[in-house]
C-alpha positions as CSV (number, residue, x, y, z in Angstrom):
1,X,0.0,0.0,0.0
2,X,1.6,3.2,-1.2
3,X,1.9,6.0,1.4
4,X,0.5,9.4,0.6
5,X,2.9,12.3,0.4
6,X,3.4,14.4,3.5
7,X,1.3,17.5,4.0
8,X,2.0,20.1,6.7
9,X,-1.1,21.7,8.2
10,X,-0.2,24.0,11.1
11,X,-3.8,24.5,12.2
12,X,-4.4,20.8,12.6
13,X,-1.1,20.3,14.3
14,X,-1.9,23.0,16.8
15,X,-5.4,21.5,17.4
16,X,-4.0,18.0,18.1
17,X,-1.0,19.2,20.1
18,X,-1.6,17.3,23.3
19,X,0.3,14.8,25.4
20,X,0.1,11.2,24.4
21,X,2.1,8.0,24.0
22,X,4.7,7.7,21.2
23,X,3.9,4.0,21.0
24,X,7.4,2.5,21.2
25,X,5.3,-0.3,22.8
26,X,1.7,-1.3,23.4
27,X,0.7,-1.4,26.1
28,X,2.9,1.5,27.1
29,X,5.3,1.4,30.0
30,X,2.9,3.1,32.5
31,X,0.9,-0.1,32.4
32,X,3.8,-2.2,33.6
33,X,3.4,-3.6,37.1
34,X,5.8,-4.7,39.9
35,X,3.5,-7.8,40.2
36,X,5.3,-9.2,37.1
37,X,8.1,-11.3,38.5
38,X,11.2,-13.0,37.2
39,X,9.6,-16.4,37.1
40,X,7.1,-15.1,34.6
41,X,9.8,-13.7,32.4
42,X,11.5,-17.1,32.5
43,X,8.2,-18.8,31.5
44,X,7.7,-16.4,28.6
45,X,11.3,-17.1,27.4
46,X,10.6,-20.9,27.5
47,X,7.4,-20.4,25.5
48,X,9.2,-18.3,23.0
49,X,12.0,-20.9,22.7
50,X,9.3,-23.5,22.0
51,X,7.9,-21.9,18.9
52,X,8.2,-24.1,15.8
53,X,10.5,-21.5,14.3
54,X,11.8,-19.5,17.2
55,X,12.3,-15.8,16.5
56,X,15.7,-14.2,16.3
57,X,16.9,-11.9,19.1
58,X,17.6,-8.2,19.3
59,X,19.7,-6.9,22.2
60,X,19.6,-3.4,23.6
61,X,22.4,-2.4,26.1
62,X,22.0,0.7,28.2
63,X,25.1,2.6,29.2
64,X,23.8,5.4,31.6
65,X,26.9,7.5,32.0
66,X,27.5,11.0,30.6
67,X,30.5,13.3,31.1
68,X,28.4,16.5,31.2
69,X,24.7,17.3,31.4
70,X,22.7,18.5,28.4
71,X,19.9,20.6,29.9
72,X,17.2,19.4,27.5
73,X,17.8,15.7,28.2
74,X,15.1,13.5,29.6
75,X,17.0,10.2,29.2
76,X,18.0,8.0,32.1
77,X,21.6,9.0,32.7
78,X,24.2,9.6,35.4
79,X,26.6,12.5,35.2
80,X,30.2,11.6,36.1
81,X,33.7,12.1,34.9
82,X,34.9,9.1,36.9
83,X,35.8,6.5,34.2
84,X,36.2,3.7,36.8
85,X,32.4,3.7,37.1
86,X,32.3,2.2,33.7
87,X,34.6,-0.6,34.8
88,X,32.3,-1.4,37.7
89,X,29.2,-1.2,35.5
90,X,30.6,-3.7,33.0
91,X,31.4,-6.2,35.7
92,X,27.8,-6.4,36.7
93,X,26.5,-6.1,33.1
94,X,28.5,-9.2,32.2
95,X,26.7,-11.1,35.0
96,X,23.4,-9.9,33.7
97,X,24.3,-11.0,30.2
98,X,25.1,-14.5,31.6
99,X,21.8,-14.7,33.5
100,X,19.7,-13.5,30.6
101,X,21.4,-15.6,27.9
102,X,20.7,-18.8,30.0
103,X,17.0,-18.2,29.3
104,X,17.3,-18.4,25.5
105,X,18.3,-21.3,23.2
106,X,21.6,-20.8,21.4
107,X,20.1,-21.5,18.0
108,X,18.4,-18.1,18.1
109,X,20.7,-15.7,16.3
110,X,21.1,-12.1,17.5
111,X,20.3,-10.1,14.3
112,X,20.3,-6.6,16.0
113,X,22.5,-5.2,18.7
114,X,22.2,-1.5,19.9
115,X,24.2,0.4,22.5
116,X,22.2,3.4,23.9
117,X,22.5,5.8,26.8
118,X,23.5,8.0,28.3
119,X,26.6,8.1,26.3
120,X,27.8,4.6,25.2
121,X,31.2,6.1,24.2
122,X,31.7,7.0,27.8
123,X,33.3,3.6,27.6
124,X,36.6,3.3,25.8
125,X,36.7,1.4,22.5
126,X,38.5,-1.5,24.1
127,X,35.8,-1.8,26.8
128,X,33.1,-1.7,24.1
129,X,34.9,-4.4,22.1
130,X,35.2,-6.5,25.2
131,X,31.5,-6.1,25.8
132,X,30.7,-7.4,22.3
133,X,33.1,-10.3,23.0
134,X,31.2,-11.2,26.2
135,X,27.9,-11.0,24.3
136,X,29.3,-13.2,21.6
137,X,30.3,-15.8,24.2
138,X,26.8,-16.0,25.7
139,X,24.6,-15.4,22.7
140,X,24.9,-16.5,19.0
141,X,25.6,-13.3,17.0
142,X,24.5,-13.5,13.4
143,X,27.1,-13.2,10.7
144,X,28.4,-9.7,10.1
145,X,26.4,-9.2,6.9
146,X,23.2,-10.4,8.6
147,X,23.5,-8.3,11.7
148,X,22.8,-4.7,12.6
149,X,25.2,-3.5,15.2
150,X,24.7,0.1,16.1
151,X,25.8,2.6,18.7
152,X,24.8,6.1,19.9
153,X,27.8,8.5,19.9
154,X,28.5,11.9,21.3
155,X,30.8,13.5,18.7
156,X,32.5,15.6,21.4
157,X,34.0,12.5,23.1
158,X,35.0,10.2,20.3
159,X,37.8,10.4,17.8
160,X,38.2,9.3,14.2
161,X,40.6,6.6,15.4
162,X,37.9,5.4,17.9
163,X,35.5,4.9,15.0
164,X,38.0,2.6,13.3
165,X,38.3,0.5,16.4
166,X,34.5,0.3,16.8
167,X,34.1,-0.8,13.2
168,X,36.7,-3.4,13.7
169,X,34.7,-4.6,16.8
170,X,31.7,-5.1,14.5
171,X,29.7,-1.9,14.5
172,X,28.1,-1.0,11.2
173,X,25.7,1.8,12.2
174,X,26.1,4.9,14.3
175,X,23.8,7.6,15.6
176,X,25.2,11.0,16.3
177,X,23.6,13.6,18.6
178,X,23.8,17.1,17.1
179,X,20.5,18.9,18.1
180,X,21.6,22.3,16.8
181,X,24.8,23.9,15.6
182,X,23.8,27.4,16.5
183,X,26.3,28.7,19.2
184,X,23.7,30.5,21.2
185,X,21.4,27.5,21.4
186,X,24.3,25.2,22.3
187,X,25.3,27.6,25.1
188,X,21.7,27.6,26.4
189,X,21.5,23.8,26.6
190,X,25.1,23.3,27.8
191,X,26.2,21.3,24.7
192,X,29.0,23.0,22.9
193,X,29.8,21.0,19.8
194,X,31.5,22.3,16.7
195,X,30.5,21.6,13.1
196,X,34.1,20.4,12.4
197,X,34.3,17.7,15.0
198,X,30.8,16.4,14.0
199,X,31.6,16.2,10.3
200,X,34.9,14.6,11.1
201,X,33.1,11.7,12.9
202,X,30.6,11.3,10.0
203,X,33.5,11.1,7.6
204,X,35.3,8.6,9.8
205,X,32.2,6.4,9.9
206,X,32.1,6.3,6.1
207,X,35.8,5.8,5.8
208,X,35.7,2.8,8.0
209,X,32.8,1.2,6.2
210,X,29.7,1.8,8.5
211,X,26.6,1.1,6.5
212,X,24.5,3.9,8.0
213,X,24.9,7.2,9.9
214,X,22.0,8.8,11.7
215,X,22.0,12.4,12.9
216,X,19.6,13.6,15.7
217,X,18.2,17.1,15.7
218,X,15.8,18.8,18.1
219,X,13.4,21.7,17.4
220,X,11.9,23.8,20.1
221,X,15.1,24.4,22.0
222,X,15.8,27.7,23.8
223,X,16.9,30.6,21.5
224,X,16.3,28.6,18.4
225,X,15.3,30.7,15.3
226,X,14.2,29.8,11.8
227,X,17.4,31.3,10.4
228,X,19.7,29.6,12.9
229,X,18.0,26.2,12.5
230,X,18.2,26.7,8.8
231,X,21.9,26.9,8.9
232,X,22.0,23.7,11.0
233,X,19.9,22.0,8.3
234,X,22.3,23.3,5.6
235,X,25.2,21.7,7.3
236,X,23.5,18.4,8.0
237,X,22.2,18.1,4.4
238,X,25.6,18.8,3.0
239,X,26.9,15.9,5.1
240,X,24.0,13.8,3.8
241,X,23.6,11.3,6.6
242,X,21.6,8.2,5.7
243,X,19.0,8.9,8.4
244,X,17.9,12.1,10.2
245,X,15.7,12.2,13.3
246,X,14.0,15.6,14.1
247,X,12.6,15.4,17.7
248,X,10.3,17.9,19.4
249,X,11.7,19.3,22.6
250,X,9.2,18.7,25.5
251,X,9.8,21.2,28.3
252,X,9.0,19.4,31.5
253,X,11.2,20.9,34.2
254,X,9.1,19.4,37.1
255,X,9.9,16.0,35.7
256,X,13.5,16.4,34.5
257,X,15.6,18.6,36.8
258,X,18.2,19.6,34.2
259,X,15.5,21.4,32.3
260,X,15.2,23.8,35.2
261,X,18.3,25.4,33.8
262,X,16.3,26.5,30.7
263,X,14.4,29.7,31.0
264,X,10.8,29.7,29.8
265,X,11.2,33.0,28.2
266,X,14.0,31.6,26.0
267,X,11.8,29.0,24.4
268,X,10.4,29.6,20.9
269,X,6.7,30.4,20.7
270,X,4.3,27.8,19.5
271,X,4.1,29.3,16.0
272,X,7.9,29.6,15.7
273,X,8.3,26.0,16.9
274,X,5.9,24.7,14.3
275,X,7.8,26.8,11.7
276,X,11.0,25.0,12.7
277,X,9.3,21.6,12.1
278,X,7.9,22.8,8.8
279,X,11.3,24.0,7.7
280,X,12.9,20.7,8.5
281,X,10.2,18.7,6.8
282,X,10.3,20.8,3.6
283,X,14.1,20.9,3.5
284,X,14.5,17.2,4.1
285,X,11.9,16.4,1.5
286,X,13.5,18.6,-1.1
287,X,16.8,16.8,-0.4
288,X,15.3,13.4,-1.2
289,X,14.6,12.1,2.3
290,X,11.6,9.9,2.9
291,X,9.4,10.4,5.9
292,X,9.4,7.2,7.8
293,X,7.2,8.3,10.7
294,X,7.4,9.9,14.2
295,X,10.3,12.3,13.6
296,X,12.3,9.9,11.4
297,X,13.6,10.5,7.8
298,X,15.7,8.3,5.6
299,X,17.3,8.3,2.2
300,X,15.4,6.0,-0.3
301,X,18.2,3.4,-0.4
302,X,18.5,3.2,3.4
303,X,17.3,-0.1,5.0
304,X,14.6,1.7,7.0
305,X,13.0,3.1,3.8
306,X,13.3,-0.3,2.1
307,X,11.8,-2.1,5.1
308,X,8.8,0.3,5.1
309,X,8.3,-0.1,1.3
310,X,8.1,-3.9,1.7
311,X,6.0,-3.9,4.8
312,X,8.8,-5.1,7.1
313,X,9.3,-2.0,9.3
314,X,9.0,-2.4,13.1
315,X,8.8,0.1,16.0
316,X,10.1,-0.7,19.5
317,X,12.0,0.9,22.4
318,X,14.9,1.5,20.0
319,X,12.7,3.5,17.7
320,X,12.1,2.3,14.1
321,X,14.0,-0.9,13.2
322,X,14.1,-3.4,10.3
323,X,14.0,-6.4,12.7
324,X,10.2,-6.9,12.7
325,X,10.0,-10.4,14.0
326,X,12.4,-10.8,17.0
327,X,12.4,-10.9,20.7
328,X,14.0,-7.8,22.3
329,X,16.3,-8.3,25.3
330,X,17.1,-5.2,27.3
331,X,20.3,-5.2,29.3
332,X,21.6,-2.7,31.9
333,X,19.8,-0.2,34.1
334,X,16.3,0.9,33.0
335,X,16.4,-1.4,29.9
336,X,13.2,-2.9,28.7
337,X,12.7,-6.4,27.2
338,X,9.8,-7.6,24.9
339,X,9.8,-11.4,25.0
340,X,6.9,-13.1,23.4
341,X,3.7,-11.6,24.8
342,X,5.4,-9.9,27.7
343,X,7.3,-6.8,28.7
344,X,9.8,-6.5,31.5
345,X,11.9,-3.5,32.7
346,X,15.0,-3.3,34.8
347,X,15.2,-0.8,37.7
348,X,15.7,2.8,36.6
349,X,18.0,3.6,39.5
350,X,21.6,2.2,39.5
351,X,21.7,1.0,43.1
352,X,18.6,-1.2,42.7
353,X,20.0,-2.7,39.5
354,X,23.4,-3.3,41.2
355,X,21.8,-4.9,44.2
356,X,19.9,-7.4,42.2
357,X,23.0,-8.4,40.2
358,X,25.0,-8.7,43.3
359,X,22.4,-11.0,44.8
360,X,22.5,-13.2,41.7
361,X,18.9,-12.2,40.7
362,X,17.6,-11.1,37.3
363,X,17.2,-7.3,37.8
364,X,13.5,-7.1,37.1
365,X,11.6,-4.1,38.4
366,X,8.3,-4.3,36.6
367,X,6.6,-5.7,33.6
368,X,3.4,-7.2,32.2
369,X,2.0,-10.2,30.5
370,X,-0.1,-9.2,27.5
371,X,-3.6,-10.5,27.3
372,X,-5.3,-11.4,24.0
373,X,-6.8,-7.9,23.6
374,X,-3.4,-6.4,24.1
375,X,-2.0,-8.5,21.3
376,X,-4.7,-7.5,18.8
377,X,-4.4,-3.8,19.6
378,X,-0.6,-3.9,19.6
379,X,-0.8,-5.3,16.0
380,X,-3.1,-2.5,14.9
381,X,-1.0,0.2,16.5
382,X,2.2,-1.2,15.1
383,X,0.7,-1.2,11.6
384,X,-0.3,2.5,12.0
385,X,3.0,3.7,13.5
386,X,5.1,1.9,10.9
387,X,3.1,2.0,7.7
388,X,0.3,4.6,8.3
389,X,-2.3,2.0,7.5
390,X,-4.2,-1.0,8.8
391,X,-5.1,-4.0,6.6
392,X,-8.5,-4.7,8.1
393,X,-9.1,-8.1,6.4
394,X,-5.7,-9.5,7.2
395,X,-5.9,-8.3,10.8
396,X,-9.3,-9.9,11.2
397,X,-8.0,-13.2,9.8
398,X,-4.8,-13.1,11.9
399,X,-6.7,-12.7,15.2
400,X,-10.0,-14.4,14.3
401,X,-12.1,-11.3,14.9
402,X,-14.7,-9.3,13.1
403,X,-12.7,-6.1,12.9
404,X,-15.7,-3.7,12.6
405,X,-17.4,-5.3,15.6
406,X,-14.3,-5.7,17.7
407,X,-13.2,-2.1,17.2
408,X,-16.6,-0.5,17.1
409,X,-15.7,2.1,19.8
410,X,-12.2,2.8,18.3
411,X,-13.8,3.4,14.9
412,X,-16.2,5.9,16.5
413,X,-13.2,7.6,18.1
414,X,-11.7,7.9,14.6
415,X,-14.7,9.8,13.3
416,X,-13.6,13.3,14.3
417,X,-10.2,12.5,12.7
418,X,-12.0,11.4,9.5
419,X,-13.9,14.7,9.6
420,X,-10.7,16.6,9.8
421,X,-9.2,14.7,6.9
422,X,-6.5,12.9,8.9
423,X,-7.6,9.4,8.1
424,X,-9.7,7.4,5.6
425,X,-11.6,4.3,6.6
426,X,-13.1,1.8,4.3
427,X,-14.2,-1.8,4.7
428,X,-10.7,-3.0,3.7
429,X,-8.3,-0.5,5.2
430,X,-7.6,2.4,7.6
431,X,-5.2,4.9,5.9
432,X,-3.5,8.0,7.3
433,X,-3.9,10.8,4.8
434,X,-1.1,13.2,3.7
435,X,-2.4,15.5,6.5
436,X,-2.6,12.7,9.0
437,X,0.9,11.2,8.7
438,X,2.4,13.7,11.1
439,X,-0.3,12.7,13.6
440,X,0.1,8.9,13.6
441,X,0.2,8.7,17.4
442,X,-3.2,10.5,17.6
443,X,-4.7,8.0,15.2
444,X,-3.1,5.1,17.0
445,X,-4.4,6.4,20.3
446,X,-8.0,5.7,19.2
447,X,-7.2,2.0,19.6
448,X,-5.5,2.3,23.0
449,X,-7.8,0.7,25.5
450,X,-5.9,2.1,28.5
451,X,-6.4,5.7,27.4
452,X,-10.1,5.4,27.0
453,X,-11.0,2.7,29.6
454,X,-9.2,3.6,32.8
455,X,-10.7,0.5,34.5
456,X,-8.7,-1.6,32.1
457,X,-5.5,-0.8,33.8
458,X,-6.9,-1.8,37.2
459,X,-8.5,-5.0,36.0
460,X,-5.9,-6.3,33.6
461,X,-4.3,-8.6,36.2
462,X,-7.4,-10.7,36.0
463,X,-7.4,-11.0,32.3
464,X,-6.5,-14.3,30.6
465,X,-2.9,-14.1,29.3
466,X,-1.9,-15.5,25.9
């Protein structure tokens, strides 16, 4: 099903500008419960191992440390310049790897591995290479040509020589944080990063054979202007990364303490912020980038664009990925796993995670076992978030439901969106229009039982699990 071209409608975007899930999972993390215990995770892994054709594995490893705070950041991170903390973290991480790997059969290849943070390159290249060796000893890594191995990098703390060592260790994708090159903006968010050092790392990634380079930008930061952000886009487009993510800054100082360093009066107005987004969309489109969804753009020959074109795109806690049919194993503080019809999350605070590892326990904080309704709705939301469309007939067959009857209330909730031209609904498909593709999460939210039926969250523990 061909996707419509992207249309920017500022009035609609303002009207639907409200808090809501980004659907890196369904159900979303607020529905997880501490009642979900390690024995349930072990059971779900056993069930997954027993599938006639077991799914491959994806690994996410969280490295929480950063050398300096970026004021806009809402990630789970620990600010320190003490490099020995990385050594201590790895010792425990290796123990967690050993415990988690014991749950999964060795004939299940790891087709995707991602290091996120924090700042993964807080660790030295030799430490990162050792980490991959430990993973390789406990899991079965797919062959180099069949595996995505990616890492998030802060260009301020990595050298071109480091990139060569990371490539030699097996990394073939890198994601670079940029946010904005404007000096005034960088000063306001405490992230001074030169164009030269960033471009040098992009060049090093290409020189050492990495398949893909992603650049992260943020709009809505303090002191951002259309002219300044335009210069940042000029620089990024000249470098022509394979992927570009353009995130909206959410100012929540009560939730994220570093954001208290940002003055409200320095933030761009709502119209200016929308103008920054429009500028990015138009410039990236003119440069040949394809809108993947939810802030992400990719060149037509990038694996993300190809996966979307063939219907194989997937969305999880790592964002958009090409590994649509795999179990996700999260390792490290705050990491989330998605094994079979279950989610499980490690403690968000380092001491609790460390204590569990030291006691020889899986560091599980909370999770959930999906019931049959969760599975059906997760499928629909995944289709919308990845492809902007739902195949009604195929979904009905897959889950043995009458789609129109099962989702009668959701279809009613879609009606105002239909009236506004965001979505088209027929007997065969639900399709986000050109105007609706920037509001996929709003369309998907119509199918979210927990948003519209608060009692569902309280009663879910009594639901029959699949």
